[in-house]
Every structure is written in C-alpha cells, then in structure tokens.
C-alpha positions in Angstrom: 7.7 -4.3 20.8 5.1 -7.0 18.7 2.5 -4.4 16.6 -0.6 -6.2 15.6 -2.2 -3.8 12.7 -6.1 -4.3 12.4 -8.0 -3.2 9.8 -12.2 -3.0 10.7 -14.6 -4.4 8.5 -16.5 -1.3 5.9 -20.1 -2.7 5.1 -21.2 -2.6 1.8 -20.8 0.4 0.4 -21.0 1.8 -3.1 -17.4 1.1 -3.6 -17.0 -2.2 -2.2 -17.6 -4.0 -5.9 -18.0 -7.8 -4.1 -19.6 -9.2 -7.0 -16.9 -7.8 -9.5 -14.0 -8.7 -7.0 -15.9 -12.4 -6.7 -15.6 -12.8 -10.5 -11.5 -11.9 -10.5 -10.9 -14.0 -7.1 -10.0 -11.4 -5.0 -11.3 -10.1 -1.6 -11.1 -6.2 -1.5 -11.5 -3.4 -3.6 -8.3 -0.9 -1.8 -5.3 -2.0 1.0 -5.3 0.3 4.2 -2.7 2.8 3.2 -2.7 4.5 6.6 -1.9 1.3 8.2 0.9 0.1 6.1 2.3 4.1 6.4 2.0 4.0 10.2 4.2 0.6 10.2 6.7 2.2 8.2 6.9 5.3 10.9 7.2 3.6 13.8 10.4 1.8 14.7 11.2 -0.2 12.2 13.1 -2.7 15.0 9.8 -3.5 16.0 8.0 -6.4 14.5 4.8 -6.0 12.7 1.6 -8.1 11.4 -1.6 -6.8 9.6 -4.7 -8.1 9.4 -7.3 -6.4 6.9 -10.9 -8.0 8.3 -12.5 -7.0 4.9 -10.1 -10.3 4.0 -10.0 -12.6 7.1 -10.7 -12.3 10.5 -7.4 -12.1 13.7 -6.6 -15.4 14.8 -6.1 -16.2 18.2 -2.5 -16.8 18.1 -2.2 -13.3 16.2 -3.9 -11.7 19.6 -1.8 -13.9 21.6 1.3 -12.6 20.1 0.5 -9.0 20.0 2.3 -6.5 22.3 0.2 -3.6 21.2 -3.0 -3.7 18.8 -3.1 -0.2 16.5 -6.2 0.4 14.7 -7.3 3.1 12.1 -10.7 3.6 10.7 -12.8 5.6 8.9 -16.2 6.5 10.0 -18.2 3.8 8.1 -15.9 1.4 9.6 -17.5 2.6 13.1 -19.0 -0.3 14.4 -16.3 -2.9 13.7 -13.9 -0.8 14.8 -15.1 -0.5 18.5 -16.1 -4.2 18.3 -12.2 -5.1 17.6 -11.3 -2.3 20.4 -13.2 -4.2 22.7 -12.0 -7.4 21.3 -8.2 -6.4 21.7 -9.4 -5.2 25.8 -11.0 -8.6 26.5 -7.5 -9.8 25.9 -5.7 -7.6 28.3 -3.8 -5.7 25.3 -2.7 -2.2 25.3 -4.6 -0.4 22.3 -3.6 2.7 20.2 -6.5 3.8 17.8 -6.4 6.8 14.9 -7.3 7.6 11.9 -10.0 10.0 10.2 -12.6 8.6 12.5 -10.8 8.7 15.3 -9.6 12.2 14.8 -13.2 13.5 14.1 -14.8 11.6 17.3 -12.1 10.7 19.6 -14.9 10.0 22.6 -16.4 7.1 20.8 -13.3 5.0 20.3 -11.8 6.5 24.2 -15.4 5.3 25.7 -14.9 1.8 23.7 -11.8 0.9 25.7 -8.8 2.6 23.8 -5.6 3.2 25.7 -4.0 5.6 23.2 -5.4 8.1 20.6 -2.8 9.1 17.8 -4.8 11.7 16.5 -4.7 13.8 13.6 -1.5 13.2 11.1 0.8 10.5 12.1 4.2 12.2 11.0 3.9 14.5 14.1 1.7 12.2 16.6 3.6 8.8 16.0 6.5 9.8 17.5 5.0 11.4 20.3 3.3 8.4 21.2 6.5 6.1 20.5 8.2 8.3 23.2 5.4 8.1 25.9 5.5 4.3 25.3 9.7 4.3 26.0 8.9 6.3 29.4 6.3 3.5 30.4 2.8 5.4 30.0 0.3 3.2 29.3 -2.3 5.7 28.1 -2.4 9.0 26.5 -4.1 11.4 23.6 -1.0 12.6 21.1 -2.3 15.7 18.7 -1.0 18.2 16.6 -1.4 22.0 15.6 0.3 21.9 12.9 0.2 19.7 9.5 3.6 17.8 8.7 6.1 18.0 6.0 5.1 15.0 3.5 8.2 14.8 2.2 9.8 13.2 5.3 7.0 10.0 5.4 8.9 6.9 4.7 7.7 4.3 2.0 4.3 2.2 3.1 5.1 -1.3 4.0 3.3 -2.9 1.5 5.2 -6.3 2.0 2.7 -6.5 5.3 -0.4 -6.7 2.8 -1.7 -10.1 1.5 -1.4 -8.7 -2.0 -3.2 -11.1 -3.7 -6.5 -10.4 -1.8 -6.4 -6.6 -3.5 -7.8 -5.3 -6.6 -5.7 -2.1 -6.6 -3.1 -1.1 -4.5 -3.1 2.7 -3.1 -0.8 5.6 -3.2 -0.8 9.1 -2.1 1.3 12.0 -3.9 -0.9 14.8 -1.6 -2.7 15.7 1.3 -5.2 18.6 1.7 -7.2 20.9 -0.7 -8.0 24.3 -1.5 -11.5 24.8 -2.1 -13.7 25.4 0.8 -17.1 23.0 0.2 -19.1 23.2 3.4 -19.9 19.3 3.9 -16.4 18.4 3.1 -14.1 17.2 6.3 -11.0 16.7 4.0 -10.1 20.5 4.7 -10.9 20.2 8.4 -8.7 16.8 8.7 -5.4 18.1 6.1 -6.3 21.8 5.3 -6.4 23.8 2.3 -3.1 24.1 1.7 -2.3 20.8 -0.4 1.1 19.6 0.9 3.1 17.4 -1.8 5.6 14.3 -1.8 8.9 15.2 -4.1 8.1 13.2 -7.6 11.7 11.2 -6.6 9.7 9.9 -3.7 6.7 9.0 -4.6 8.6 7.1 -7.8 10.9 5.1 -4.9 7.2 3.9 -3.6 6.1 2.9 -7.4 9.6 1.0 -7.4 9.3 -0.8 -3.9 5.4 -2.2 -5.3 7.1 -3.3 -8.7 9.8 -5.2 -6.8 7.3 -7.1 -5.1 5.8 -8.2 -7.9 2.2 -5.6 -8.2 1.6 -5.5 -12.2 -2.1 -4.3 -11.7 -3.9 -1.1 -11.3 -2.7 1.8 -8.4 -5.1 4.2 -7.1 -3.7 7.7 -6.5 -5.7 8.2 -3.2 -5.3 11.9 -2.9 -8.7 13.7 -2.2 -8.0 16.2 -4.8 -4.9 15.2 -7.0 -4.9 18.3 -8.8 -4.7 20.5 -5.8 -1.6 21.7 -6.5 -0.9 21.8 -10.4 2.7 22.8 -10.5 4.0 19.8 -8.5 1.6 17.5 -10.0 2.9 18.4 -13.2 6.2 17.8 -12.1 5.3 14.3 -10.7 3.8 13.6 -14.2 7.0 14.7 -16.2 9.1 12.0 -14.1 6.2 9.4 -14.1 5.9 9.3 -17.7 9.4 8.1 -18.4 9.4 5.8 -15.4 6.2 4.0 -16.4 7.8 3.8 -20.5 11.1 2.5 -18.8 9.2 -0.1 -17.0 6.7 -0.8 -20.1 3.6 0.8 -18.1 2.9 -2.0 -15.4 0.6 0.1 -13.6 -2.9 1.7 -14.9 -3.9 4.7 -12.5 -7.3 6.0 -11.5 -7.6 9.2 -8.8 -10.1 12.2 -7.5 -9.4 15.6 -9.1 -11.6 18.5 -9.0 -14.1 19.2 -12.0 -11.6 22.3 -12.9 -9.3 19.6 -14.5 -10.8 20.1 -17.7 -9.7 23.8 -17.8 -6.3 22.1 -18.3 -5.4 20.3 -21.5 -1.5 20.0 -20.3 -2.7 18.3 -17.3 -4.6 15.8 -18.7 -2.4 15.2 -21.7 0.3 14.1 -19.2 -2.3 12.0 -17.1 -3.1 10.0 -20.4 0.7 9.9 -20.9 1.1 8.4 -17.3 -1.7 5.5 -17.9 -4.1 7.3 -16.0 -7.6 6.0 -17.3 -10.4 7.3 -14.9 -10.8 10.2 -12.9 -13.2 10.4 -9.7 -15.0 14.2 -9.8 -16.9 15.7 -6.8 -19.8 17.2 -9.0 -22.4 17.0 -6.4 -25.7 18.3 -8.3 -26.2 20.6 -11.7 -28.0 22.6 -9.3 -25.9 25.9 -9.1 -28.1 27.5 -6.2 -27.1 24.3 -4.1 -23.6 24.5 -5.2 -23.2 28.4 -4.0 -24.8 27.5 -0.9 -22.5 24.8 -0.1 -19.6 26.8 -1.4 -18.3 24.5 -4.2 -17.7 27.6 -5.9 -15.3 25.9 -8.6 -18.3 24.0 -10.0 -20.0 27.1 -11.1 -17.4 28.3 -13.0 -18.1 27.0 -16.5 -20.7 24.1 -17.6 -20.3 21.0 -15.9 -21.4 18.8 -18.8 -18.8 20.3 -21.3 -16.6 19.9 -18.7 -17.1 16.4 -18.4 -16.9 15.7 -22.5 -13.2 17.6 -22.5 -12.2 14.9 -19.8 -13.7 11.9 -21.8 -12.4 13.2 -25.4 -9.0 13.6 -23.5 -9.1 9.5 -22.9 -10.0 9.5 -19.2 -13.1 8.3 -18.3 -15.2 10.1 -15.3 -16.4 8.5 -12.2 -18.6 11.2 -10.1 -20.1 12.0 -7.3 -23.7 13.3 -6.5 -25.4 14.5 -3.1 -29.2 14.9 -2.6 -30.7 16.8 0.2 -29.0 20.6 0.1 -30.6 22.9 2.0 -33.5 25.1 0.1 -33.4 22.1 -3.0 -36.5 22.0 -5.2 -38.2 19.0 -5.8 -37.0 16.7 -8.5 -33.6 16.6 -7.4 -33.0 13.5 -8.3 -34.9 13.7 -11.7 -32.5 16.5 -12.5 -29.5 14.7 -11.7 -30.3 11.8 -13.5 -30.9 13.9 -16.6 -27.2 15.4 -16.1 -25.7 11.6 -15.7 -27.3 10.6 -18.8 -26.7 13.9 -20.6 -23.0 13.6 -19.9 -22.5 9.8 -20.2 -20.8 9.4 -16.8 -20.8 5.5 -16.3 -20.3 5.2 -12.8 -22.7 7.8 -10.7 -22.4 7.8 -6.7 -25.3 9.3 -5.2 -25.8 9.8 -1.7 -28.0 11.9 0.7 -26.0 14.7 2.4 -24.8 14.2 5.8 -23.3 16.0 7.9 -19.7 14.7 8.9 -18.0 16.1 12.6 -16.8 19.3 12.8 -17.3 20.2 8.9 -18.7 24.0 8.6 -22.1 22.4 7.4 -22.1 20.2 11.0 -21.3 23.7 12.8 -23.9 26.0 10.9 -26.6 22.6 11.6 -25.5 22.6 15.1 -26.3 26.0 15.6 -29.4 26.0 13.9 -30.6 23.4 16.4 -31.3 20.7 13.4 -28.7 17.9 14.1 -29.7 14.4 14.3 -26.8 12.7 16.4 -28.7 9.6 17.9 -29.1 6.4 16.2 -26.9 5.4 12.9 -24.1 7.4 12.5 -22.3 5.1 10.2 -22.4 7.5 7.2 -23.2 5.3 4.1 -24.9 5.3 0.9 -27.7 3.8 2.6 -28.1 5.8 5.4 -30.5 8.6 6.3 -29.5 12.4 6.7 -28.4 12.9 10.3 -29.9 16.6 10.4 -33.4 17.8 9.3 -33.2 19.1 6.1 -35.4 21.5 4.4 -37.8 19.7 2.9 -39.5 16.4 3.5 -36.9 13.3 4.6 -39.8 11.2 2.5 -39.2 13.4 -0.5 -35.5 13.2 -0.4 -35.4 9.2 0.6 -38.7 8.0 -2.0 -36.1 10.5 -4.9 -33.0 9.2 -3.9 -33.9 5.3 -4.4 -35.6 6.6 -7.5 -32.3 7.7 -8.7 -30.2 4.7 -7.5 -32.5 2.2 -9.1 -32.9 4.7 -12.7 -29.6 5.1 -12.8 -28.2 1.1 -12.2 -31.2 -0.4 -14.5 -29.0 -2.9 -16.6 -30.3 -1.3 -20.2 -29.7 2.5 -19.1 -26.4 1.7 -17.7 -24.7 0.1 -20.7 -26.2 2.8 -23.0 -24.6 5.2 -20.9 -21.5 3.6 -20.7 -21.9 2.8 -24.6 -22.0 6.5 -25.5 -19.2 7.2 -22.6 -16.7 5.3 -24.5 -17.8 5.9 -28.4 -16.3 9.5 -27.4 -13.2 8.3 -25.1 -10.3 9.5 -26.2 -7.9 6.5 -27.0 -5.2 5.5 -24.5 -1.4 7.1 -25.4 0.3 4.4 -23.4 1.1 0.8 -25.1 1.8 -2.0 -22.6 3.2 -5.2 -23.9 0.8 -7.6 -24.7 0.3 -10.1 -21.9 -1.8 -13.3 -22.2 -4.8 -13.2 -20.0 -5.0 -15.7 -17.0 -7.9 -18.6 -16.5 -9.3 -16.0 -13.7 -9.8 -13.4 -16.1 -11.0 -15.4 -19.0 -13.4 -17.2 -16.3 -14.7 -13.5 -15.3 -15.2 -12.5 -18.8 -17.3 -15.5 -19.9 -19.6 -15.0 -16.5 -20.0 -11.3 -17.8 -20.5 -12.4 -21.3 -23.2 -15.4 -20.4 -24.9 -13.0 -18.0 -25.0 -9.3 -19.9 -25.0 -11.0 -23.4 -27.4 -13.9 -23.1 -29.1 -14.4 -19.9 -30.6 -11.0 -19.6 -32.7 -8.4 -21.4 -29.8 -6.7 -21.8 -28.4 -9.5 -24.8 -29.0 -7.5 -28.0 -27.6 -4.1 -26.2 -24.7 -5.6 -25.5 -23.8 -7.2 -28.7 -24.8 -4.2 -30.8 -22.6 -2.1 -28.4 -19.7 -3.9 -28.2 -19.4 -4.7 -31.9 -20.1 -0.5 -32.4 -16.9 -0.1 -30.2 -15.1 -2.7 -31.7 -15.8 -0.8 -35.0 -15.6 2.7 -34.0 -13.1 3.1 -30.9 -11.2 -0.2 -30.7 -8.2 0.9 -29.1 -11.1 1.4 -25.6 -12.6 -2.2 -26.0 -10.9 -3.6 -23.1 -11.7 -0.8 -20.9 -15.6 -0.8 -21.9 -15.9 -4.3 -21.3 -14.3 -3.7 -17.9 -16.8 -1.2 -17.2 -19.6 -3.2 -18.5 -19.1 -5.5 -15.5 -18.9 -3.3 -13.0 -22.9 -2.9 -13.2 -22.6 -6.5 -11.8 -22.1 -4.9 -8.3 -24.9 -2.1 -8.7 -27.1 -4.6 -10.0 -27.3 -5.9 -6.4 -26.3 -2.7 -4.3 -29.4 -0.8 -5.6 -31.5 -3.4 -4.2 -29.7 -3.2 -0.8 -30.1 0.5 -1.1 -33.9 0.5 -1.6 -34.7 -2.1 1.2 -32.2 -0.4 3.7 -33.7 3.2 3.0 -37.1 1.8 2.8 -36.7 0.3 6.5 -34.9 3.3 7.7 -37.7 5.5 6.1 -40.4 3.4 8.1 -38.8 3.5 11.5 -38.0 7.1 11.5 -41.6 7.6 10.6 -42.8 5.5 13.8 -40.7 7.3 15.5 -42.5 10.5 14.4 -45.4 9.4 15.1 -44.8 8.1 18.5 -43.4 11.8 19.3 -46.7 13.6 17.7 -48.9 11.0 20.1 -46.8 12.0 23.3 -46.6 15.5 22.6 -50.4 15.4 21.9 -51.1 13.6 25.1 -49.1 16.0 27.1 -50.9 18.9 25.7 
C-alpha cells in the first residue's frame, strides 16, 4: 500500500514568521507532527511519502504514485484541506482525513469527498481503519469513546520530513489539560486528564532526531506542558542528563499555564534542560472576564508578578490575549496593551474571541441564538468574531487593530523586549561554541541594517544592545533573535489591519442591507 500524506497550507498567521524564515532560508516554522505520528502507527510494511504544502505543492508523479491519500488539518487550514480532498478525488484516489478540524466538524471534509474519516486520537482509530481496508471496505467513519494510553505511541516518522525546510522540530510529551476554560477546544478533543509518555519514550524520540542530524530548536507542542507536574518533573530530571551528555543540541520552547510561576523547582528544571521560552495563555487582565470564561487558574495570584517570576527564572514569556468576552467593558485593548508593557512580554499574540466547535462557549452561544455560522470559519487572527458579542463588533474590531498596531510599533517592541531581557535570568546550560553559518551571519546583518541603520529605531537599537551586552551579556544572542521577530510582526500587523477593516466594512454593508429589507417588509 502506497500512502501519500498531505499537509494543507496555513494562511498567514501570527505564527507564520514568514519574514524571519526568509532571513534564514527556511520555509516553515514547525512540521506536521500529527501526520508523521500517523505514519508511525500505520503498518510499517506500507510505503510512505509526505508533502507539506507549506513547503511545496504535490507533484503529479506523487498523486499518480499513491494508492491512498491521508490528510490532517487544523481549522485554520480548512480551505486548503477541502481543496486537496477534491484534488485527490478528481484523480480517483481513496482519501482518508483526520486531525482536530475533521474531529470537530466531520461533515465538511465528508461533503468535500473524503472516503474515510479517522477521528479522535489515532492510536485507537487508525487500527480500526486498517482493519476496514483489509476487509476491502472503501469508506467509513472511525471514532473512539475513550482516550488512548500515549505510552503506546511509537516514535514519529521524522525521516519523512524535508528537515532543512523547518526552523524547529515538534515533539509531544502529554495530551489534555486539567483546566476548564470555556472557549478552549483542547479539553473537548483530548480531555481534562493529562496523559503523558514515559521519559524513556520521549528520550527515544530525541535520540532519533539527534541521529537524523537535527541540531536546532525543538517545540514541545503540549497544550499545557505542566498539566501533570509530577510526570513532567520526572521527564525533566532525565532530560537534563540527556542534554548534558549530548552537549545541549536542542533548545526547547513549550506552552504552559501561568501557575508555572508558583513552582520554582519546575522552572529551574526547565532552565537546566535548556528551555528558553514558554507560551502563556493569559487572555486578559480583566478578572471578571477570566471568571466568566472559567479561567480560574489566572485569578489566584497577580498575573504581572507571575510573568516576572518566569522571566527572572530564565524563561522568556510569549503570551496569548483575547478581546471580546461577554460583559467586557470598553477599552479592553488598552488594558491589554498596558499589561503587556508592564509585564514586558516581547511577543503577545492577540485575537478576537471565537466560538470553536463543540466547546462550552459554542454550546452556550448556540442556546442563546448568538452564533454566526455562515461566512468565514477559518478562525484566525484576521477573522471577525463568529458570534454576536455583548458590545458593538465595530468597537471590538477597532480596539483589536489598535492593540496590534501599538504592540508591534518598532520602537515600542524594541523597548519592551529590552526591558524583558535586562531582567531575564541567565541560561544554566553551556552549549559548545559553534561557528555561525553564512546564512545566520547574513540574517544577522540584515536585521542590524534594518533596525540599527535604516529605521528610526537605530538609536534605540544600539543603546539597548550595548546595554544588554554590559548588564546581562549571557542573553545577548537570544535578545537579538527576538529583536528579529518584529520583521514578521511589522508586516503582519498591516495584514491584520487590512483584513479586519475589509471584513468590518462587509459586515456593516450586510447589516445595512438587512435593516433596509426589514424596513421594507414592515
């Protein structure tokens, strides 16, 4: 059996980092971990090819080669997923679809022509699918009522990837999150009981990446890496030894809840393993909104103090914020801007609240008759809210644009990044010196030229860099890397403004049309 694994295109997003990737001659930030895990679970006597369409299109030779096309996607990839299903069907191929989007909204890939829907988690549903194929079945839907034991998950097929095209690799230790945030679909897809791999299992995956020659960053994709603190500490104690024995080949990033700040031992272990950044779901500094959306873990202590503890421990914060919660008062964007500046969080992802399918928020809004399920559903940072908010959508959209525009003003971003790195705890790992490549030197030269000479930021750039070299020299390389990130955000904030303003104008036209029709009818 010849299996063609296809990963659909991501539209431009906050995390695309296109301009930064161009500087270092890479195509994509992260690989499709789900698809290479699927390839590892399927029978290994089968033959596999993988095409990440974020790198290149599928060739006609690859389409012709395949007996079966397997696709997986998130909701933001919806449009290209549906188009690739149709492309495969036009060529007479059997098509199987899985992943978070298909699991949440199975009717849409099925309507596009998918023959098989392999939903929920593949450790359970993929063997069911293989059994159906062996019986000669040509269609089917496979679902699981329970959650799998991830200690049985095999090492992903990293060998199928075009490794040089990626900036970082992905690896997963746990699935699930213990919290109950109303808007989050992680607890719907993966449950509230975090399930973890064994330390030996994860180290085996790192061994494979190391053998393949990978020596760059690794993103621990867990939706809450510290959901099971006992097990994650067991992992980190062994990972610390592995990293030292291998001379620290990987820098790690991950996602975690803000209560990371309450556990100094856990933060110290992470830093000793060469974790240098963490994404935090802060959402809003408005405690009433946090209570309403059931993000209680963010109300137990000062959010600004929590971020400060994480920074001083040596972990750079990235953070997610949301505007548009029910009952939110005017000026939410300004309050978020003030918080981001106060906490000195260099990278702040900002989005309008969206009702993701089958979440508690989705069901509540559906009962209240407030969902807008027509139009764009490729939920992204450039998408208007898909429900009727409790304050005017025009106000929310304008505040949203204002926040994005302000946070990624070149001088504001440089100042905020500088304040963060002045207090960032020094790394506790010492990787051996490696001569920078020509690509890295060229990228550094471009960033220095643009920010240190060409733009109005030139004086701040040099002042801040020399101050970091004087006051916290151990973090200067990390600091310059984050300064380079604004090459992406400068472009992306314009995309956000243009797309949101266009959608808002269309929304207002539609509302005016409805009002005219209602007036005529009455």
